[in-house]
Every structure is written in structure tokens, then in C-alpha cells.
N, C-alpha and C positions, 0 to 999 in steps of 0.2 A: 450368424456366427459367434463362437465362444468368444467368452469375455478374455480368456488368454490370449486367445490368437489374435485379437482385435488390437489387445493390449500390444503384444511382440510387432502386429503392423505398423501401429500408431509409433512405436520406439524406430523401428527398421526406415519407417518412410522419413520420419523426423531426422534421424541422423544423417540418411542419405539426401535426403534433401539440404540439409546444411553443407555436407562436405558439396555436393553440386555446386550450390551457390557460391563456395569461396570460390570453387576451382576454375567454374566458367567466368566468376566476377575478375576475379586474376587475371586469367587469360584474356579477357575484354581488356582491362586497363593494360595490358603490356603488348597484345598484337594489335589492338583498334584503336584505342585512347592515347596512349604513347609508347608506339611501337619504339624499339631503338636500332632504328634505319635515316637515313638520309632520302629525302624526294626533291625532286625538281618541282618548279610552282605549278606548270600545267598538271603534272602526275599527282600533285597535294591537293590540285582542287578538285579534280577527278575524283579521286579517292574521296574527298572529304562528301562530294553531293551522291555518291553511291550509299558510302554508308550512313548518311542522313535520310535518305529515301526509306533506304530498308529499315531502319530504326523508326519512321513515322509510319509504314505499313504494320509493322508486327506490332506497334502499338495501338492502329487504329483497330485492328481485326480481334486483339485483346480485349479492347474497348465496347468492341462490337457483341462480343461472346457474354462480356457481365452485363452489359446493358442495355442492347437491343435484342440480342438472341432471347430473354426470356418472355419477351412480347410478340414470336414469330406464332406461337399456338395461336393465339388470339387473332392475327393476322389471317393467318390461314384458315382459320374457322369463319370469318367474316367473308372470303372467298368463296370458300363452296358453299356456305348459306345465301350467297348474294347480299349480303349486307354491306359489302365493301363501298368506302365513298371517298370520294375528295378528302372529304373533310377527315377523316379518319388518318390517308396516309399524309396529308399534309399538315394537318392542323393540330393532327392528335400526339400521343406523348413518342411513339414510335418514332418518324421521321424527325421528332426535337433530339431524341437520343443519338438516332442515326448522326446528325449535324454535328451533336455535342461532341462524339467521338470524333469526329474530322478535324473539328477545331481544335482539341484537345492535342491529336497528334500531328498537326500543322504546327503548333506553337512548340510542342518538344521538340520536334524534329529539326526546325530552325535555332531552337538553344542547342542541341545537338551538334548542328552545322558551324556555331560558332565556338562552342567548347573544342572543336577539331581543328581550329586556327594555328594552332603550333607544330600541329602533325608534322613529323619528317621532316621538321628544320633543324633541328641539332639534338643528335642521340642521346649526348650524355645530359641535356636539359629535360628532354623526357624522361629518362630513367629517373632522375631528381624528384622531378613532379609525380610520376607515378609511384616511388616510394611515400612521398607526404601524403598523397591521396589513400595507399595502401590500407592504413591501420583504421579511415574510415570503414572503411568494407566491414572488416570485421565489427567494428561497431554498430552497423545498419541495423542487424536484426535486433537487436538488444534497443536500439533507439526506436525502431518501428513498433516493438513489443511493450516499449513505454508511451508511448506517445498513443497506442490504441488501448492498453488498458489502465492509465495514469493520466494522459493530457486531457484525450477527448471526453471521460468521464465528467471530468470537472467542466469542461466548457459547455457538456449538454446540463450538468445539473445546474450551472449558472443559468442558461437559458430555461430550465425549466422553473426554476426557481421567479421568474419574471412572465409568466403566463398563467392563465389558469384551464383547469381541466373542465371544469361545468360551463365553459365559456367556449366550447372547442379549442383550446389550447391560444388565445387572443393573448395579446401581449396586454401587460397591466401593469407594468412599469414595478414600485416597490410596494406593492399593496398587500403582497403574500408576507413580508418582512412588516408591515402594520400590524397585518392581522396575528402572527405569531408575537408581537411584541405585545398586544394586547390581552393575551393568554396568561392566565395566571400558573396554567400547568408548564409553560416556557421559563418564567423566572423561577420555580421551583427545581425546575429542571438544570439551571444555571446555577442556583445558588448551590444545589447539592453537586454539581461539578466541582465547583469550586471548593466545596468542603473536604470533597474525594482529596484534590488538590493539593490540601495544606496537610493533610494524613497520611493518604500512604504514600507516596514518594519518600517522606521523611522519616516514618516508622519502616519501611521495606530497606530503605538505605542504611537509618540507624541496627536495625536488627542484623544484618546482611553483613555489615561490617566486624560488627559486635562476635558474629558467627566466625568470620574470616578469623580475626585475632586470636579468640580462644582457642580454633581447632587445628591452629599451627603450634600450639603449646602442648596437645595430650598426644599420646602413640596413636588412640586408634581416632585420630582426626580425622583420615580419609572416610573412614564406615560414616562419622558424622557429617559429613559434607555432605555424602551421599543420601543420606538421611534427609537432609534438610532439601538438597536440592531435587528430589523425588517430586514433589508437588509441581514442578517446570513439568513434566512429563505427561501430567493430568491435564486435559483440555479444561477451560473456564467452565462450561456447562457440566462438565463431571464433578470437578472441585464443588461449584453451588449444589449438585445432588448432596455431593455428600457431606456440606455444611448445613442443606437444609434441613438433613438427618438429626444432627448436631443439636440444632434447634429446634427439631419437632415439638409438638403438645398434642399430648393425649389426653381424655378426659381423667377425672381424680381416679375413679376407679379400676381406671386399666395401667398396667405397666408401662414407666416410662422408657421409650425408647431412643429419646434427645437426651443427651447427654447433661444439658445445662438445666433441664427442669429435674433431671434427677437429681444432680445436684442441690438444686434449689430445695428440693422437697425433703430431701435425707438432712438437710438444714434447719428445718423446721418449717419449710413454707408453708402456706396455708393450702392453694393450689398451684395446678401447673398458671405459667406466664408465657401467653401468644408472644413470644419475644418479637418478630419481625411484625409486629403491628403497633409496636411502639414508636411514634413520631421521634427523627432525630436518632435514638437508639439505634432503632433496627438500620439505619443508615451505615451507622459505627459497625453494627455485626455483619454487615454486606462489604464493608471496609476489609474488614476482618481476613475474610476471603481472599481478596488480592494481595493482602500482605502477606500471606502463606505461601502465595504463589510466586511473590517475587522478591521474596526474601533469598531464595537456591539463587536467582538470577544476581541480585546484587553482590550475596557473597563469593560466586566464583570468580566475578570481576575484581572484585576488593580484594582476595586473595590473591590474586595474580599481581595486583598492583604491589601489597603488603612484599611480597617476595621478591620485586623489582627494588626495593629499598638497599640502597647499600649498607651490608654490615659496618663499616668502618664509621659512620654515622651515629650507628647505636652505640656500638660499643664506646665511641667516644665521650657520648653521653654518661652511658655506665658509670665511666670515667671518672668524669666530672660530679658524679655526686647525684646523679638524676634519676628519681627511681621509676616503677613502673609505670605509674600512671603520667607523668612527666614525658618518659621515654614517646607515649602513646600518641598524644596529645600536642606536643611541643615538638616532635622530631617525624614520628611517621605523618601524621594528621597531614601537613604541611606538605609533605613529599608528595602524598596521593592526592591533594586538592584537585586537581582536574579530572582523577579518574573519579571521584564522587559525585562531581559536577555532570559528566556524562552519564554516570549510573540515575544520578537523580534524574535528568532530563529525558532519559528513554521510559522511564518509569512514569513520568510525567504525562508524555503523549500515549503510554499504554493507558494511563487513567484518563484523562480527555475524549478517548474512544471506547470507554467501557461501556457495555453492552449485555457481552452474554451473562454474566452474574445478577444482575439485575430482573434482565428477563426472564431468568428459570428460577427467581426465587422470590420475588413480591411483581414480577410485570409492571413495575412504576409505583405501585398502590402504596397507600398509607404515608404519602409524602415522600417517596424513595425517586419520584422519576430522575433520571439523568437524560444529558443531550440526545444519545443517539436512540435509547429508547423512547424518548419523543419523537425521533425522526422516526422509527419503525411504524410506529402509532398513526403518524400523520399519510406516510406513505402506501401502508398495508391494509390498516384497518379503515381508515377512515378515505383511502383512496384519493387523497387531495395530494399531488405532485407539488404543488405551487410551495405551500408551506414546508412541506416536508424536505422538497428541495432547498429551502432558505435555510432551514434548519442544519442541512448537510454542509451548507456553506458557511455559517456559524462555526461550526465543529472545526471545518479545514481553516478559518481565519486562526482559530484560537490555538491549532496545533503546527502551522507553518511559522510563526515566529520562532518558534522553539526547535522545532527540524532546520531550520536556516542556520539559527545558531550553535545546534550542535554540528554540524558539516564547517560551520567555520571553524570554528575548535580544534576540529580533527585535521582540517587543510593546515592549519597554523601549528600543532605539534607535530604534522609529519615533515613542514618547513623546518 
């Protein structure tokens, strides 16, 4: 199938599935769970039993399709070749999946029967309850997606961090964390991450605030903002390739294509320098790439915050004799302090997860290792899912408090 047709079919099926879900779920809510009708006691009980049995049978057959049917070819093959046995059917995985499907169906059918206890009792009460549940129907697809792509990976990563692949996935407790803590590369990565935390959010926010303030004072400010924001449209790997050319080193007898070495030699330098191999300073040069990218993000957010400052406060300060620096630092900064904190913490989360730039430019060599690249090395190079998952949990633990605090402040401002 042509990719364009496949993409179009995916869109049609996805959109059609969402529309069908919302339509039938609302019909089920209004017609089955909480209908706006009044029934007698016997009629109500009979209706509840029929609906619960129907729900249980549908669920049972759906579970059979997903659990037991995939094993049917194996069972049929055993029958054809006379290899079928009682142990295969009774003690094997096939009958186990059938029993599991039946048990789950019975349990959910019972809960469905209990859920219908108020059906037909009071039409007005049923309408109110349906309207209370209806928003959750719209949220359900998003909640399922979040559970599948966020909650499940976290739980699975935590499980893997407590097991050993070499031992067949056996539970080893905190051994992977102890092994990780004993490796110098982990502490190097942790130290570098904290160095990134100190430098990148501070300089990105500072340059973004400076650009937001200055571009509002010039006639071609919109063009300047577009140029400063442009790196945000470049992927981290693309930006890393660009800056790797800036730091590039060629032999002394060849023309330098790296800007830094070209400038260095033009100023009287003896020979080109391998910039990315100098410990500590190579990490600073990597941070420059992320600062270059994130400055545009900080500028856009802070520029909007500066424009939201009431002009009356600025004019009153000027009338009282305040200079430009006093207006900026004592009038404007305090009023956008919450926005500065949001920008700072958002960039901090990006820094804690930084991977692409380090991977593409140094691959963690020459003392530039960071936690995300360390995790990648363990998972996909050393094939050690235990230590790799443990390092992933460390990254999550570092990011989570900042993320929770950011969400808390956002909700506080909304209230």
C-alpha cells in the first residue's frame, strides 16, 4: 500500500473511531446506564440481569479473541498430528487463558449489575448522574493513552531496574543501583548534569530576557525576534552538527572550516585546538549549543510577559525619576518574576534530559558524559537493562519534583 494512502486510512480510521466512541459511549450512558425513564422493581431487576449477562458475554468473547484465539493454531496442529493431550488442554496455557477470560468476564458483569442498581428509579436523578459521568467519557481516550505511554513505561522501568538480564530477569533488589553507584562514569554524568543545571537555565533565561527587552525598543524588533527564535525550529541533532562544524579542527597545513580555530589561528595561535577534547571546557562548549536553542524560547515567553506589564506602573516610575535600569530591575522584573521562574524550570527539565547534543558531538567521551547518554550506553550498548533502567529512574526522580512544582505554580496562578 502506498504510504500516502496508508496515512489517509490511518487518519480516517482514527477520526472515525473517535467519533464512533463518543457517539456510542454517550448512547450507552443515556440509554443503558442512566436512562431518563422510570421502571417498576421487577422490570428494573430483569433489565439489570439482561444487560449484565450481555455485557459479560461480549467481554468474554473479546477476551477470547485477544488471549485464547492466538493459541488455536497450535491446538489444531496438535489435533491433526495426534499430539493432543489432556495435559495440553487442561494444564496448558490455552485452558488457562479461557478460564482467565471467563473469570474476568464474570467479575466485570457482576460490577456492571451493581452499577445498574439505580436504573429507572428516578429520571431526574439518572440525568444528573449521566451528566456527571459524561466528561470522563471524553477524557477516557486521553487517560488511556497517558496510562499506556507514560504510566506503564514508568512501572516497567522500575521493575526492570530491580532485575538482572544476565540471570534471566531474576529479581535482584537494589543490586543494580549499587552497581551504578560504584561506577565512576555515573558520578561523572551526575556531576556534569548539575553543571548543566547551573549554567544553561541561567544563561538561557538571562539572554532571553535581554533579547525580549531590547527587541521591543527597536523598529526591526520583529525581524530580530524571528532570527533569535529560529534555532528552536532546529532539532537538537541538527544543532549539534552545526556547532560541531564551528568547533571543527583540521591539520595545520589545511584550511580551517571551524570558525573557532580559524579565529584562533588568525590571532596568532600556533596550531589548531581540539576544542571538544579539553575537559571541563568541552562541556561548556556543549552547553553553548543548548543555550543557543533555548534563548529563543525564553525570549518569546518573557516578551509576552513584558508586554503584559501595565504601562501605568512604568510611567509612574519614570515620573518619580527612575532611570531605565531602575525601571527594568525594580519595576518590570518583580512583575514578571513568576514567568521567569516558569521559563527557568522548563529549561531545567530539558537540561536534565539532555541527550542528543552530547551523543552527536562527543558521545560522552572526554569527561562529557550526562545521565541520559549514560542510560543509553547501558541499555543499548552494554545490553544491561538493570543498570540502564536504574539510571532512567534517577533521571525521573530528578525531573519529577521540578515538574510537580511547575504544575502547582501554574494551577495556583490560574486560581
